[in-house]
Backbone as a printed PyTorch tensor [residue, N CA C, xyz], in Angstrom:
tensor([[[  1.2250,  -1.2380,   0.1910],
         [ -0.0760,  -0.0120,  -0.0370],
         [  0.4460,   1.3920,  -0.1840]],

        [[  1.8850,   1.6780,  -0.5750],
         [  3.3680,   2.3210,  -0.5980],
         [  2.1660,   3.5010,  -1.9200]],

        [[  1.5080,   2.8470,  -2.2280],
         [  1.1140,   4.2630,  -3.5160],
         [ -0.0650,   5.3230,  -2.7530]],

        [[ -0.5730,   4.2690,  -2.0320],
         [ -1.7820,   4.9600,  -1.0600],
         [ -1.5190,   6.0290,  -0.0750]],

        [[ -1.2480,   7.5960,  -0.6460],
         [ -0.4870,   8.6860,   0.3050],
         [ -2.2280,   9.4480,   1.3520]],

        [[ -2.1320,   9.0930,   2.1040],
         [ -2.8010,   9.6960,   3.0870],
         [ -2.6870,  11.5720,   3.9350]],

        [[ -3.9500,  12.4890,   3.7160],
         [ -3.9940,  13.6680,   3.4850],
         [ -3.8180,  13.9070,   5.3260]],

        [[ -3.3760,  14.2150,   5.6500],
         [ -2.5810,  14.7150,   7.6330],
         [ -3.7930,  16.2310,   7.9720]],

        [[ -4.4950,  16.2320,   9.0430],
         [ -4.8230,  17.5510,   9.4200],
         [ -4.8140,  18.9790,   9.1200]],

        [[ -3.1810,  18.4550,   9.3290],
         [ -1.8380,  19.5990,   9.1740],
         [ -1.8810,  19.9730,   8.1130]],

        [[ -2.5000,  19.1240,   7.1020],
         [ -2.0810,  19.3970,   5.4190],
         [ -1.3230,  18.7930,   4.8050]],

        [[ -0.0260,  17.9500,   5.7050],
         [  0.6200,  17.2850,   4.5800],
         [  0.8580,  15.9820,   4.3840]],

        [[  1.0740,  15.6270,   4.0540],
         [  0.8190,  14.0090,   2.6970],
         [  1.7970,  12.7480,   3.4310]],

        [[  1.5110,  12.5800,   3.5690],
         [  2.8780,  10.5140,   4.1270],
         [  1.8720,   9.8060,   3.6350]],

        [[  2.6980,   8.8930,   3.8140],
         [  2.4180,   7.3380,   3.2530],
         [  1.1210,   6.6950,   3.9290]],

        [[  0.7930,   5.6810,   3.8740],
         [ -0.8160,   5.1030,   4.2200],
         [  0.3620,   3.8490,   5.0490]],

        [[  0.9120,   4.0030,   6.9360],
         [  1.4730,   2.8380,   7.3110],
         [  0.4500,   2.2380,   8.1450]],

        [[  0.7450,   0.8810,   7.6110],
         [ -0.4910,  -0.1130,   8.3900],
         [  0.4820,  -0.2620,  10.2580]],

        [[  1.0740,  -0.1420,  10.4960],
         [  1.8250,  -0.4290,  11.8700],
         [  1.0670,   1.1780,  12.5530]],

        [[  0.6100,   1.8230,  11.9770],
         [  0.5360,   3.1190,  12.9290],
         [ -1.2110,   3.0600,  13.3700]],

        [[ -2.1170,   2.9260,  11.9000],
         [ -3.5970,   2.1870,  12.2280],
         [ -3.4800,   1.6210,  13.5440]],

        [[ -2.1270,   0.2630,  13.3660],
         [ -2.8350,  -1.0140,  14.0380],
         [ -2.1510,  -0.2940,  15.8720]],

        [[ -1.1340,   0.2200,  15.6530],
         [ -0.9470,   0.7810,  16.8320],
         [ -1.8370,   1.4620,  17.5430]],

        [[ -2.5730,   2.4990,  17.0680],
         [ -3.5610,   3.3910,  17.3830],
         [ -5.3590,   2.5750,  17.6890]],

        [[ -5.4580,   1.5180,  16.9130],
         [ -6.3580,   0.5420,  17.7370],
         [ -5.7570,   0.2460,  19.1150]],

        [[ -4.3050,  -0.3410,  18.6820],
         [ -4.1480,  -1.1130,  20.1150],
         [ -4.2250,   0.3820,  21.5650]],

        [[ -3.6780,   1.0460,  20.6040],
         [ -4.4660,   2.1540,  22.2850],
         [ -5.6370,   2.4790,  22.8250]],

        [[ -6.4840,   1.8310,  21.8200],
         [ -7.9970,   1.9350,  22.4540],
         [ -8.5230,   0.6020,  22.7820]],

        [[ -7.3440,  -0.2530,  23.3190],
         [ -7.5380,  -1.4740,  24.1080],
         [ -8.1240,  -2.3580,  22.5110]],

        [[ -7.8930,  -2.5500,  20.8160],
         [ -7.9920,  -3.6810,  20.6330],
         [ -7.0430,  -4.6680,  20.6400]],

        [[ -7.3100,  -5.7290,  20.3020],
         [ -6.2180,  -6.7100,  20.6140],
         [ -5.6880,  -6.6390,  19.0400]],

        [[ -4.2710,  -7.7330,  19.1700],
         [ -3.5570,  -7.7470,  17.8910],
         [ -5.0550,  -7.9900,  16.5560]],

        [[ -4.9770,  -9.7580,  17.0130],
         [ -5.7430, -10.6820,  16.1850],
         [ -7.1750,  -9.3540,  15.7470]],

        [[ -8.0400,  -9.1880,  16.8320],
         [ -8.8670,  -7.7750,  16.2170],
         [ -8.6350,  -7.3460,  15.4360]],

        [[ -7.6080,  -6.4040,  15.2380],
         [ -6.8940,  -5.3610,  14.8270],
         [ -6.6400,  -5.9380,  13.3360]],

        [[ -6.5560,  -6.8530,  12.7020],
         [ -5.9370,  -7.3010,  11.8840],
         [ -7.2280,  -7.3270,  11.0680]],

        [[ -8.1470,  -7.6110,  11.9170],
         [ -9.6350,  -7.6290,  11.3070],
         [-10.0890,  -6.8250,  10.7260]],

        [[ -9.8510,  -5.8820,  11.1560],
         [-10.3780,  -4.8800,  10.4320],
         [ -9.8630,  -4.0280,   9.5580]],

        [[ -8.4300,  -4.1880,   9.6880],
         [ -7.0150,  -3.6650,   8.9200],
         [ -7.9830,  -4.4010,   7.9130]],

        [[ -8.1510,  -5.3600,   7.8340],
         [ -8.0850,  -6.1560,   6.5020],
         [ -9.3160,  -5.5700,   5.8130]],

        [[-10.9070,  -5.6510,   6.5200],
         [-12.3930,  -4.6090,   6.6560],
         [-11.3240,  -3.0330,   5.5720]],

        [[-11.4200,  -2.3720,   6.8810],
         [-10.6190,  -1.2160,   6.0180],
         [ -9.6410,  -1.3260,   5.0390]],

        [[ -8.9930,  -2.1830,   4.2330],
         [ -8.0080,  -1.7820,   3.2820],
         [ -8.5280,  -1.8370,   2.2040]],

        [[-10.2640,  -2.6950,   1.7930],
         [-10.8470,  -2.0940,   0.3870],
         [-10.8300,  -0.7730,  -0.0210]],

        [[-10.8850,   0.0910,   1.1690],
         [-11.6530,   1.3760,   1.6700],
         [-10.6310,   2.5390,   1.4790]],

        [[ -9.1190,   2.2800,   1.5140],
         [ -8.9650,   2.9990,   0.6520],
         [ -7.8980,   3.7190,  -0.3970]],

        [[ -7.8040,   4.9390,  -0.1300],
         [ -8.1500,   5.7150,  -1.8280],
         [ -6.4200,   6.0070,  -1.7310]],

        [[ -6.0540,   6.9330,  -2.7980],
         [ -5.2170,   7.9670,  -2.8630],
         [ -5.6630,   9.3570,  -2.0960]],

        [[ -4.6810,  10.0820,  -0.8980],
         [ -5.2460,  11.0130,  -0.4690],
         [ -6.9560,  11.0700,   0.5780]],

        [[ -7.0090,  10.0780,   0.5870],
         [ -7.6420,   9.2200,   1.9340],
         [ -7.3430,  10.6190,   2.4640]],

        [[ -8.1040,  11.2200,   3.6130],
         [ -7.4370,  12.1500,   4.7580],
         [ -7.5600,  11.1330,   6.2770]],

        [[ -6.6740,  11.5960,   6.6520],
         [ -6.8550,  10.3540,   8.3070],
         [ -8.1790,  10.8530,   8.9110]],

        [[ -9.0840,  11.8380,   8.6780],
         [-10.3930,  11.9670,   9.5570],
         [-11.1330,  10.7610,   9.3390]],

        [[-10.9970,  10.7330,   7.6120],
         [-11.8110,   9.8250,   6.5700],
         [-11.6390,   7.8270,   6.7110]],

        [[-10.3670,   7.7480,   7.2690],
         [ -9.5470,   6.3650,   7.9830],
         [-10.1440,   6.1460,   9.2460]],

        [[-10.2270,   7.2810,  10.5490],
         [-10.8630,   7.4870,  11.8820],
         [-11.9070,   6.8800,  11.5050]],

        [[-12.9540,   7.2910,  11.3100],
         [-13.9510,   7.6630,  10.7400],
         [-15.0650,   5.9990,  10.4070]],

        [[-14.2510,   5.5170,  10.0990],
         [-14.3880,   4.2480,   8.7280],
         [-14.0800,   2.9260,   9.7930]],

        [[-13.0900,   3.2620,  10.5270],
         [-12.5660,   2.5820,  11.7810],
         [-13.5160,   2.2570,  12.7510]],

        [[-14.2750,   3.2800,  13.0650],
         [-15.3150,   3.2720,  14.2140],
         [-16.0980,   2.3330,  13.3510]],

        [[-16.6830,   2.7250,  12.0680],
         [-17.4340,   2.3410,  12.1720],
         [-17.6140,   0.3490,  12.0050]],

        [[-16.2330,   0.3370,  11.2080],
         [-16.1460,  -1.2520,  11.6980],
         [-15.9850,  -1.3380,  13.0680]],

        [[-15.3970,  -0.7620,  13.7290],
         [-15.2580,  -1.7760,  14.9750],
         [-17.0940,  -1.7640,  15.9210]],

        [[-17.0590,  -0.7150,  15.4470],
         [-19.2290,  -0.5520,  15.8970],
         [-19.9090,  -1.8390,  15.3440]],

        [[-19.9640,  -2.3900,  14.2080],
         [-20.6350,  -2.9780,  13.3620],
         [-19.8610,  -4.2670,  13.9650]],

        [[-18.7790,  -4.6730,  14.5560],
         [-18.1450,  -6.3950,  15.4200],
         [-18.6900,  -6.2630,  16.5770]],

        [[-19.5400,  -5.3820,  16.7800],
         [-19.6970,  -5.4810,  18.4420],
         [-21.3800,  -5.8310,  19.0290]]])
């Protein structure tokens, strides 16, 4: 996924990194296996120029649906 660039809140762009999202999920108490499942579901929704806000919104939706 190196070709996916994320637009951060401060306007900077950076490559999408799975480990950053997985660490964020870990900080809110999502286990490793569950985080992997969430990331798998997120993968198909990513696109170049996606905002961090949109990524977090999608993560929240995925987690809520799974409850």
